[in-house]
Structure formats: C-alpha cells, structure tokens
N, C-alpha and C positions, 0 to 999 in steps of 0.2 A: 526922837531918840537920837542921842549924842554918841558917836561913834566916829572913829577915825575915817576916812573914805578908804574902803578897800580897795580902790582903782590907784592908790597913790602910788605905786609903782607905774610911771610914765611910760608911754610908749616910746620916749625919747631916750630911756634909762633901761629899757628894757633888753635883756642880755650883756649888762654893764659888767657884768660879771667877769672876771679873767677867764678866757676860754680853758678847757681840758687841754693839755698839750699830751696829755699821754706818755707814756714811760717805755722803756726797753718790756718786754714779756719777762716775769719774774717769775719763773717757776716752782722755786722754792716757798714764794708766797702761796701761789695757787695751790701746791700740793698741801700746804698746811690749814686751808680753808676746811672747816668742818661744820656740820649742821645737826644740832641735837634736836631731832624732830619732835620728840615729847615736850621738850622744854618749851620749842617753839610753839607748838599747838598750844600749849597750856597757857603762855603768855599772850597769844591770839585770842585765845577765848575769854580772857578777862578784859579785853578793850573795849567792847560796847557798854560795859555796866561802868568802867573806870571814869569817866568823864561826862560831866551831863551840864548841857547849858540850857538857860530856859529864856523865854520872854524876848529882851530887847537882845540880849547877848546871843541868843540862838539867831535872832534876825542878820545880827551881824556878821556872825561867822557864815551864814548862808549867802550873803551878799560877797563876803570875800571868796565863796567858794566858787561863785559865778565867774569871776574874773580869773579864775584859774582851769575853766572849762576849754577843752579843745573842741568846740562843737563840730560833730564829725556828721558826715554821710557818704558811706562806701557800700552802695548798693548796684547791682548789676542796671537796675533800671535809673539811674540818677540821670536828668536832664539839666540843661543849662537853667531852665525856670526852676528848678527846685534849689539848684545849688544858690541863685540870686535870692531864693526867700530865704535860705538860710542863712545866708550873709546878711540879709536886712536884720534878721535875728540877732545875729551876732554884734550888728552894731547898737541894738535896743532890745537888749536879754529881758527886762523887765519893762513893765507898762509905766509910763511917766508918771500916772496918777499914783502907784504903788509907791513908786520912788519918793514921789514928794511926800506921801504921807508917812513916809519913812525918814524924813529929813535928809535925802541923799541926792548927791549931783549925780550926771549920767554916768553908767558904768558900760564896760565892754566885755565880752569874752576874752580868754587868752588867745584863740587862734580858732581858725577852721580848718578841718583837715577833710581832704578829698583825695580821687584819684588823681593820676598825671592828667588825663583828658580835661578834667574840671578846671586845672589849676587857672588858666588864662582866664576862665568864665570868673572865678573867685577872685584873681587880682584886681579885675576891672571894677566887680560892684563892691569892693573893699577899697577903692582907691579914695587916699585923704583919711580914713579912718585910723590909721596905726596899727590895725589888727593883722598879724602876720598869716600867710597860709602856709599850711602844713601839706606836704605831699606824702603818701605812702609811696613806696618804691621798691626796687630789687625783689620784683615777682611776687608782692603781696598777694595773698598771705603766704604761699608756702615756700617762696623763696626758694623755687628749684629750677627756674628759667636758666639759661646757658648766663654763665658769671660777666662774659663781656657785656650783655644786653643788660644785666643789672646795674652794671657802673655808668653804661649808657643811659640807663632811665634816669639814673640820680641827675646826670648832668642835663638831661632836657628839660626835668622840673625844674631845677636852678634857674635855667636858662627862661623858662617861661614865666619866673616870678616867685616860685615857692622860696621861702626864707627858712623853712625849718623841713627837714627831710625825716621820715620814720621808715627806717631800714629793718627787713628782718632778716636775722641771721640763720644759718644754716643749721638745724638741729642735729643733724649727723654729726658736726664736729664736736659738739657737747656731749653726744652719747657714747661716742667711740673715743672719748678724752684726746682727742687732737687739739690741743689748746693753742699750739703753733700756729694751725689753719685757720681757728676762729680768730685769732689775734692778725694774721695777715690779711684776712678778709675784712674785717672791721677797721682796719688801717686803711684799706684802698677804698672802702665807702666813705671814711672821713674826708682823705684826701679831694675826693670826686666832689665831695660837698662845697668845697672850697670855703667862702663866708658863712652860707647857710649851716645854721645848728643842726646836729643829726640826733637823732632818737633811736637808739638802739632795741629792739622790739625781741626779747627772748624766747616769746610764746612760751611761759613757764608751764603750761598745763601738758607740753608735749617733752619735757626735761626729763621727766624722770623721778628725780630727787631734789629735796631742797638743797643738799649739798652741791649737785649739779649747777642748782640756781644760782648759789653764792659763787661758785666759781665761774661759770658764764659771766655774771655781773663783774667780777672783779677783772676778768680779762678784757672786756668789752670798755671799762674804764681805762684800762691800762693802754688800749688801744687809741683812746681819744674820743669815746662817746661824751657828747654835751649831756645827755638825759639816758637812763637806762627805763624800759618800758616792759610793762609785765606781757602784754597779749597783743595780738592782733585783733580779738573781739570775735573769731570766727574759730577759736578752738572750743572742745568741749568743755574744757575749765578755763577760765579766765583769770582775773584778778583775785585775789584771795588774801586774807588778813596775813596767814602764816607765809605767803610768797611775799607780799609787801613787807613784812617784818625783817626777813632775810635780806630782802635787797637794799633794803634803807641801811641796814647795819653795815651792809658793804659799802656803802656810800660813806656813811661816817667813818669806818675803817679807812678808806682810800683818801678822805679829806684829811685826816689826820696823819696820814704818812707822806701824802703829796702837796699837801696846801691847797689842791683845786675842789672846788664844789662842784658835784655833780647832781645835775637835777632828776626827779623821779616821775613818773606817769603810770598810775595804774589806768587799765582800760579793760572794759569788757565787764558787763554785770552790775556795774553801779548805775542804779538808776533810780535810787530813792536819797530823797535831803537827809535821813537819819544815818545812811551808810555814808555820805559825804562828812559828814561832822565825826564821825568814827576815825575816817582817814586822816581828815584834817587834825585831829589831837593825836595821833598816832605820830604823825610828822612832828608836831610842837614838842612831843614828850621825847622822841628820838634824835631828831634832829636840831630842834631850836626854832626860834621866829623867822631867822633869815631865810629858811626854805618855805615859808609862808608867803612867798611871792611867784608870780607866774612864771618868772624867769627861772626858777627851780622846782616849781610843782606845777603839774597840770593831772587834771581828770581827763581821759579819752571819752567823752561819752554824748548822746544826743538826747535820751529821755529823762537825764537826770535835770536838764534846766527846766523842764514843764513841773516836775515834783516840786523843784524849791520854789518856783512862782508860786503854787499852790499853797504851799507854806508860809509864805509872805504873805498872801493874800489873807489867809487865816489868820495871821497875827494881826493885821492891819483891821478886818472886818469881824472877825471870829467865827467867820464862817467860812467852809470850804468852797471853793468854785468848781466846776464842772471840768475836766480835763481839756474838753475840745476848746475851752477858751485860752488855752496855752499852748497851741500846738506850733510846732516848726514851720510849717509851711503846708 
C-alpha cells in the first residue's frame, strides 16, 4: 500500500503552529453568534453518507486516525501498572506484523491522557518516545472544586511533566450568560499552564443549546485556548456531529479573524473506526488538510484504537480477529 506516512508530523515539530495568544473579550462578536439548529442537524445528518473511502484509502485514513488519538484512562481504579500498559500501547499501537503488511513504519498515538496522580508514571513510561502526557485538571469532570485549587492543580501537573492540560470550564458561566467570568476563568487557566498547551473542555452535553456551544467556543478561544474539546466523557451526551459542526465553524471563524489556528478534540462515545472516518472527513471539509495533524486535531478515546486495529487486520487478512487480541492492557 503506497501512502504518505500518517505520522509525518514529527514529535520535534508537534505544536510548531504559533500558539493562540487570545484577544480581548469582544462582546459584540459573542452576542452576534447564533446557531440555526435545524440547518445544523440537517447538515450533520448527511455527513456519514457524504464521504466513503475503501480498501487502501480507508486503511491509510485509519492509520492517520491512530496518530491523532489521545489514548485515555480516567477510571477510579487506575493503577500504575495499568497506566504503564497503556503507555506501552501508545508506543506501539499497531502490531508490527500489521504495519509491515501495510508497508508502514512505526507510528504512535497523539498523547496519553490521565489523571494528575498518574502523570509522573506516564511521563516515565513514555520517556524517549516523544509522546506527550495530557492531564485532566481543574476539578475534572465537574469543575466545582475551589477556584484556587483548580489553578494549583494545573501547576502541579505541569510540574510533574504534563505537556498538555485538559481543563473543564464552569458550565454555570455559560448557562447564566456570564461571558466575562468564563473569559477570566479561561485566561487564568491558560496562564497557569505556562508552556503546556491547554484544551478547554466545554462539556457540551450540559450547555443547553447549540448557540451556547458556539458562544462558549468563541470565548474560550478569545481567552487563549489552544484546543477546544467537546466533553469529559462523563456526561450523558458527549461528542456529537451537530456539536462538532458548531465548534469547528467557530474555529474557522476565529482563524479567519485573528489568524490563529485552534485545535479541536471530540471526546466521549467515539468507539468505532467508521465514526473516526466521519470525523476526519468533517475536518477535511470544514477546516482543510492542515487540521488533519495531531497538533490541531485529536480524538479523546480508548476503545477506538481496538476497533481500528480490527479493521486494519481485516484489510490485511480478510478476516476479523477477536476483540481480545487488541486489548489496551
């Protein structure tokens, strides 16, 4: 199979894009943002049938998807052993024999995402790989701990070696329309991250309307978010195509006005290879090829990798393997 190496964005150039420095809160812009729900839902409903890739092309897209996965474990029973196994999988996400059959070099995932307590374990396990560790922070998933503790948690994770911080916003600021409070909160979180890149988790399933999602996306970008992310994965409704369309178009509008490219991370509920293909085609259609790199797009997922592996094995052998052959640890 002849295709460009999907891991062609090397770890040395990861995050080479100029960082989003943010801007002053522009309430005229925020208030002007609307969302036509029926039109958005119609467009989202057509997405699964608009693009179809088969055979070698599908395998190439799936390999690309692997390089953009934030391989995640956020369970109450996480142990150092489980995190080390996850990190081993991050280093070698696809069996060497499969990669050889596909004519590919070694690839890795985009990052490993863990709770703060597991950051040091993950950093040690990934040493020398170039794979960054992302830490969920700021009272994840509810974001209701005292504000000074949320800020301190960011600092502790950065000190422990996290290169990316996934923060959760205070949903009440969105639901009450207190955009200044959301901006100030996000700005403080951004400053606490220092050189670590910050992903703003909107918890879109708890924001009420698509207009709220659009406005929250814009405010977080104005405050300096490097990524905007749909969900914690703990809400009743996580990543969806309508929400993704709204957030992606907010990213596009922000880039057109400011010149800064902001990344996008759908998270929660994306577990099938076919779903990954839909999201990648959406990104290509709405934002263009530059966003199809791990410094500007990530999947927040764990089981997604296993299904992609099964699809790749089917492509090579013509048969589906048992799920246990592709476990994450």
